[in-house]
C-alpha positions in Angstrom: 1.8 39.0 26.4 1.0 35.8 24.6 4.2 34.3 22.9 2.6 34.7 19.4 2.1 38.3 19.7 5.2 39.7 22.1 5.6 43.5 21.4 8.8 44.7 20.9 10.5 47.1 23.8 9.1 50.5 21.8 5.7 49.1 21.3 5.7 48.4 25.1 6.9 51.6 25.8 4.7 53.7 23.4 1.6 51.4 25.3 2.7 52.8 28.8 2.8 56.3 27.8 -0.8 56.0 26.4 -1.7 54.3 29.4 -0.4 56.7 31.8 -3.4 59.5 31.5 -6.0 56.8 31.5 -4.3 55.1 34.7 -4.5 58.6 36.5 -8.1 59.2 35.3 -8.7 55.9 36.5 -7.0 56.6 40.2 -9.0 59.7 40.6 -12.6 58.2 39.7 -11.7 55.4 42.4 -10.4 58.3 44.8 -6.7 56.4 44.9 -3.3 57.7 45.4 -1.5 58.3 42.2 1.6 60.0 42.6 3.0 61.4 39.6 5.5 59.6 37.3 8.6 62.2 36.3 9.5 59.6 33.2 6.2 59.6 31.7 5.6 63.6 32.7 8.4 64.0 30.4 7.4 61.7 27.8 10.7 60.5 26.2 10.5 59.1 22.7 13.8 56.9 23.4 13.9 56.0 27.1 16.9 55.2 29.1 16.8 51.4 30.8 16.7 53.5 34.1 13.5 55.1 33.0 12.0 52.1 31.7 12.7 50.3 35.1 11.2 53.3 36.8 8.1 53.5 34.8 7.4 49.6 35.1 7.9 50.2 39.1 5.1 52.6 38.8 2.7 50.7 36.9 3.2 47.7 39.1 2.5 49.9 42.4 -0.3 51.3 40.4 -1.7 47.9 39.3 -1.7 46.5 43.2 -4.0 49.6 44.2 -6.3 49.2 40.9 -8.6 46.3 41.9 -10.9 44.5 39.4 -13.8 46.3 40.5 -12.4 50.0 39.9 -11.3 48.5 36.3 -14.9 47.1 35.7 -16.4 50.7 36.7 -13.9 52.8 34.9 -14.0 50.9 31.7 -18.2 50.8 31.3 -18.7 54.1 32.3 -15.7 56.7 31.3 -15.6 58.3 28.2 -11.8 58.0 27.8 -12.4 54.2 27.3 -12.6 53.1 23.7 -11.6 49.9 21.6 -8.2 51.2 21.8 -8.0 51.6 25.4 -9.2 48.5 25.9 -6.5 46.6 23.8 -3.9 48.9 25.4 -5.0 47.9 29.2 -5.2 44.0 27.9 -1.9 44.2 26.4 -0.2 45.5 29.4 -1.8 42.7 31.6 -1.0 40.0 29.6 2.6 41.1 29.1 3.4 40.8 32.6 5.8 38.4 34.1 4.5 37.3 37.1 0.8 37.5 37.7 -1.6 37.7 40.7 -5.1 36.1 41.0 -6.3 39.7 40.3 -4.4 39.9 37.1 -6.2 36.9 35.9 -9.2 38.5 37.0 -8.7 41.8 34.9 -7.5 39.8 31.9 -10.7 38.0 31.6 -13.0 40.9 32.0 -10.9 42.8 29.4 -11.3 40.1 26.9 -14.8 40.0 27.4 -15.3 43.9 27.2 -13.2 43.8 24.3 -14.8 41.3 22.6 -18.1 42.8 23.3 -16.9 46.1 21.7 -15.8 44.3 18.6 -18.0 41.6 17.9 -20.7 42.0 15.2 -24.3 43.0 16.5 -25.8 40.2 14.6 -23.7 37.4 16.2 -26.0 34.6 17.5 -25.0 32.0 19.7 -24.9 29.3 17.1 -22.8 31.8 14.9 -20.0 32.2 18.0 -17.4 29.3 17.7 -14.1 29.6 19.1 -13.0 30.2 15.3 -15.3 33.2 15.4 -14.1 34.7 18.9 -10.6 33.8 18.1 -10.4 36.2 14.8 -12.0 38.9 16.7 -9.4 38.7 19.4 -6.6 38.3 16.9 -5.4 41.7 16.8 -4.2 41.0 20.8 -3.9 37.2 21.1 -2.4 36.7 17.6 -3.3 33.7 15.3 -4.6 30.9 17.8 -4.6 27.4 16.5 -8.3 26.0 17.4 -8.4 22.9 19.1 -11.1 22.4 21.4 -9.8 22.6 25.2 -10.5 19.4 27.3 -12.8 21.9 29.9 -15.1 23.1 26.6 -17.7 20.5 27.2 -18.0 21.4 30.8 -18.0 25.2 29.9 -20.4 24.5 27.3 -22.6 22.7 30.0 -22.7 25.8 32.5 -23.8 27.7 29.3 -27.1 25.2 29.0 -27.5 25.3 32.4 -27.8 28.9 32.3 -29.8 29.1 29.7 -32.4 26.9 31.6 -32.7 29.8 34.2 -35.8 32.2 33.8 -35.1 34.7 36.7 -32.0 36.4 37.8 -32.6 34.7 41.3 -32.5 31.3 39.8 -29.1 32.1 37.9 -27.6 33.3 41.0 -28.9 30.4 43.2 -27.5 28.0 40.5 -24.3 29.6 41.4 -23.0 29.7 37.7 -20.8 32.6 37.7 -18.9 31.0 40.9 -18.6 27.6 39.1 -17.3 29.4 35.9 -14.7 31.2 38.0 -13.8 27.8 40.0 -12.9 26.5 36.5 -10.6 29.9 35.7 -8.9 29.2 39.0 -8.2 25.4 38.4 -6.6 26.6 34.9 -3.5 28.0 37.1 -1.0 29.9 34.6 -2.6 27.8 31.6 -5.6 30.3 31.9 -3.2 32.6 30.0 -3.0 30.1 26.9 -4.4 32.0 23.9 -7.0 29.0 23.3 -7.6 29.2 26.8 -8.5 33.0 26.7 -10.6 32.5 23.7 -12.4 29.8 25.2 -13.4 32.0 28.4 -13.9 35.0 26.5 -17.0 33.3 24.3 -18.0 31.8 27.9 -17.9 35.3 29.6 -19.6 37.1 27.0 -22.5 34.5 26.1 -23.4 34.3 30.0 -23.2 38.1 30.2 -25.6 38.3 27.4 -28.1 35.9 29.5 -27.6 38.0 32.8 -28.5 41.2 31.2 -31.4 39.8 29.6 -32.8 38.7 32.9 -31.7 41.7 34.5 -33.9 43.7 32.4 -36.7 41.3 32.6 -36.9 41.4 36.2 -36.8 45.3 36.2 -40.0 44.8 33.7 -41.7 42.5 36.1 -41.2 44.4 39.2 -42.3 47.8 37.1 -45.7 46.2 35.6 -46.0 44.7 39.5 -46.0 48.0 40.9 -48.4 49.4 38.5 -50.7 46.8 39.2 -50.4 47.2 43.1 -51.3 51.1 42.4 -54.1 49.9 40.4 -55.6 47.9 43.6 -54.8 51.3 45.9 -51.4 50.0 47.5 -49.2 52.9 48.3 -46.5 51.3 50.3 -44.6 47.9 50.5 -42.7 46.5 53.2 -39.3 46.0 51.3 -37.0 45.7 54.3 -35.4 42.4 52.9 -34.7 44.5 49.6 -33.0 46.9 52.3 -35.7 49.3 51.7 -38.0 50.3 54.5 -40.9 48.6 56.5 -43.2 51.3 54.5 -41.4 52.0 51.4 -43.6 54.3 48.6 -44.2 52.5 45.6 -43.8 55.8 43.6 -40.4 56.2 44.8 -39.8 52.3 44.0 -40.7 52.8 40.5 -38.4 55.9 40.2 -35.6 54.0 41.2 -36.1 51.1 39.2 -36.4 53.8 36.3 -33.1 55.0 37.0 -31.8 51.5 37.3 -33.0 50.7 34.2 -30.4 53.8 32.8 -27.9 52.6 34.7 -28.0 49.2 33.8 -27.5 49.8 30.2 -23.8 50.1 30.9 -22.4 46.7 31.9 -22.6 45.9 35.7 -21.3 43.7 37.7 -23.3 41.0 40.1 -23.1 42.3 43.4 -25.2 43.9 46.1 -27.1 46.3 43.8 -28.5 43.4 41.9 -29.1 41.1 44.9 -31.4 43.9 45.7 -32.9 44.0 42.4 -33.7 40.7 43.0 -35.3 40.7 46.7 -37.2 43.6 45.4 -38.9 41.4 43.0 -39.8 39.1 45.4 -41.4 41.5 47.6 -43.4 42.9 44.6 -44.7 39.3 43.5 -45.3 38.1 47.3 -47.8 41.7 47.3 -49.4 41.0 44.2 -50.5 37.4 45.7 -52.2 38.8 48.4 -56.2 38.6 47.8 -58.3 41.5 47.1 -60.2 40.7 50.3 -56.9 41.3 52.2 -56.1 44.3 50.6 -60.0 46.0 50.9 -59.4 45.2 54.7 -56.2 46.8 55.1 -58.1 49.7 53.2 -61.1 49.6 55.5 -58.4 49.5 58.6 -56.7 52.4 57.5 -59.8 54.8 56.9 -61.0 53.8 60.3 -57.8 55.0 61.6 -56.4 51.7 62.8 -53.6 52.3 60.1 -52.1 55.4 58.4 -54.9 58.0 57.4 -54.1 58.0 53.9 -52.2 55.2 52.6 -51.8 51.4 53.5 -49.0 49.0 53.6 -48.7 45.4 52.2 -46.6 43.4 54.3 -44.7 42.3 51.7 -41.2 41.3 53.0 -40.1 38.1 51.2 -39.3 34.8 53.0 -35.8 34.6 54.5 -34.4 32.6 51.7 -30.7 32.0 51.2 -29.1 35.7 51.4 -28.4 36.2 47.8 -25.6 38.1 48.5 -23.9 35.1 49.6 -24.6 33.4 46.1 -22.8 35.8 44.3 -19.4 36.5 43.9 -19.1 40.2 43.0 -17.8 39.5 39.7 -19.7 39.3 36.4 -17.8 40.2 33.2 
């Protein structure tokens, strides 16, 4: 926890009591082993020193098991999580005396998630100053004296570069996420200074917003492309690069994309599922570039019995670009 906003022992105990059922629920969803904590099951209002030590040991053991991907998934999908829970989780992680790299990742994610919940919907990028972010996060970080950190210009440069990207693929290829992560790592323990936390919360929030805009744009491009291909009489696509089959039915691809649109209403991490989305867009765009004559030739071959009798395949496997899964860190706030 930050020195400006340190909690009393009584407040910390109350926070741990509130977090106990949350940790148990998270462990169940992530299929993690979660032994019961006798001291918290008893729910003492005034614990002994031994009880506090046992509870801290229990949370430390669970924190080692709970990885950032578990926390991300739970925080973004569970009905148990609200602003109070996010704040309690954040305060718990900030209060640690010794921190591992995954503790930085958890704090980073929770800050952006909490800010996203609390920030006014009409916040524009121009309005999103460090002062504005610090004001929203003040209940957790305490009052923060604003003085532009030395790395702020580089962070803003990354945001400007991210804004120049028009597709999810180009955003991944530019490695904006990884470069931001390298900056966080370079801060060391200084990352947990309140002003640094505010600066990276602003960066993460704005980058996340760009990320989701491009993600939904890709989905819409794919769906429009699938409709166009169907109007040309195309029934299947070669989508092996996107981890589908060589003759994937367009109807099934459309259903998958529709389900993704629902799933991606929640915040999501930049990992393998989104690499598949990027590769699927490449496959659809490759199919759309085929000439009408080529499509007619395939249809004629199909009707002549040299292909499937009732459908034909557009060989639209994307070129062997660099594997996008190697260009994503698995991290996105």
